[in-house]
C-alpha angles and dihedrals in degrees: 000000000000124000126212124220142226122208120243129174117240106235092211105044102015091230113138114250128205118229122195123253130189115287119260093248092057090049091051093050091049091051091048090055092050091049090050091052090049092050092049091049091050095048095046094045107123099237119167115260121249113287090005119145118242092245094046114120092217111098130169144108128263118246093237091053091046092050092047091050092050093048091049094050093046094046095046102036114013097052092069097060088041090057090045092052091046092051091050091050093048092049092050094053097068091049092051091046091049091051091054096044122082113188107154095178095052091042092055092047092048092048091050091052091049092051091050090050091050092049087054091052091047090049090233125141094184106111091190095053120118113252117220094222140093090253090067094060109146116245089232091067110069126161123208093246096045091111091065095045100088090115088065090059090051093048092048090048090054090053091049090049091051090051092048091051091043092241090147098170091055089047093052094048093044094048094048092048090049092054092053095043093048093049091048093048104037103021135245094288099054126117088230090064091052093054093043091051091052090049090054089047091054091049089052089050091051092054091049099255097130095161093058089044089055090052092050094046089049091051091048092049090050091050093048092048095047097045104032105017133269090263092063111118093232091051092051092046093050091047092050091051092048094050093043093052091043090054089051092049092049091051089053091045089237098131131128134195096248093055091044090055092049093049092047091049095051090044091055089047092056093042092053089052090057096245117157093239120122127199118262113264 
């Protein structure tokens, strides 16, 4: 059962958060109940019969009028939750089918194509470069539930596709939803969350929000360092991206105190671990 989200602003970091809302199926069932109550109230309403005098004791509603009222209510109101429920069911079918299917060859080919598309978006020709996305997860980092995480690949691929086609709003919404869903499913200490956070940071960078990208890269670097060690390649890569963007922001005088605190914190974390990284000037 999938949950929707509403956007809220974090009072500390200023990074939008995603809060859960009821699933579409629950909303549809609730609307069906409300429509049923409305139909029952309409049918049982004591309206005077046709050609009846106002003071006549006979009250009721003709069958044709009742049928017309029911059809009107169903056509105008009940079709919307029905469409919502149908959409939810259709969207859940591909995910269930993907979880049951195991096609390693096709998966590798699809992942290679997605990486190539992302390198095009990033304007990078270095085939050996680390990619700040979930699709670039190292094979040495494997979570227990990774076998059931094929939906994460599909969600990340949709974000990459939106970036490639320059549908930036879709990319932002998809990346933010992916971060919340991954954290909810795998927990705050998972490798999936680190890759999803870096994907969101790259999307922020693509839309020109470098400060928010710095915050997200710093958070990702902190998570990698705390959970997998500061020497982990993904931790070093995220830290390098954060400091590089922070240097660019400082040169443009587009800094803020919250981001400065985050960068200083992650810099101290890497320095205490003895890594050869130095803070940006």
